[in-house]
N, C-alpha and C positions, 0 to 999 in steps of 0.2 A: 238876574235870578229867575229860574224857570217858574212859570205860573200855570202849572198843569191843573185843569179843572178836575180831571180824574186823578185820583191819588196815585202815588208812585206804585203802591201795591196793586191797584187795578191795572195800571199800565204794564207792570211786570207780569201779571197773570195773563193778560192778553198776549204778550210776547212769548210767554211759556207755551201757550196753546199753539201759537204759530210754530214754535220750535218743535212741538210734538207732531204737528202736521208735516214738517220737513223730514223728521225721522221716519214717519210713515211713508213718505215718498221714497226715501232711500230704501226702505224695506220692500216697497213695491217693485222698484227697479231691480233690486237684488233677487227678488223672486220671479223676475221676468213676467210681471203682470201685463195684461193687455194694454197696448199703447194709449188707447182712448181713455181707459180708466186712469192712467197716470196723468194724462193731459187734463182730465177733469179735476183731479186733485191739485195739480199745479195752478189751475184757474182759481180754485178755492183758497189756496195759500196766498195767491196774488191779491185776491179781494180782501182777505183778512189783513194783510199788510197795508193795503190802501186804506182800509178803515182806521187802522191805528194812525197812519200818517195824516189822514183828514182830521181826526180828533185832535192830534197834536197841533196841526196847523190852525184849527179853530181856536184852541187854547192860546196859541202864540198871538194870533190876531187880537183876541179879546183882552189879553193881559199885557204882554210885552209891547206889542205895537201900539195898542191904544194908550197905554201909559206914557210911552215915549212921545207919541204925537201930541197928547194933551199937555205934556211938559214943554213942548216946543223945542226949537233949536235943531242942530245937525243930527242929534241922536234919533229924532223922530224920522227924519229923511232916510237915515241909514237903515233903520228898522223896516221902513216901507220898502226900500230897495231889496233888502234881504228877503222879505216876505214875497215880493214879486218873483225873485229868483227861485225861491222854494216852490212856488206855484208852477213856474215854468218847468222845473224838474219833474214835478208830479204829473203834469199834463203830458210830458214827453214819455213818461214811463208806461 
């Protein structure tokens, strides 16, 4: 079961803001805006998504992983491996 520290409503609000930024990017491209302005907005969207991802990762580590590790057994090891893989994907992006 997900253990989000931020509520689902807060998470959805942040994702809706990112969605709005993406729509703004589409409009910028459609309007032939200056390349550097578009790239600046792409950078802002990327940072916003990274912020959401880091918040979710933090929640996952503090709740799902910590609970599984404290319970012991193979589930704890599996959760640690999953978290490591998620961190690797974030670092590569």
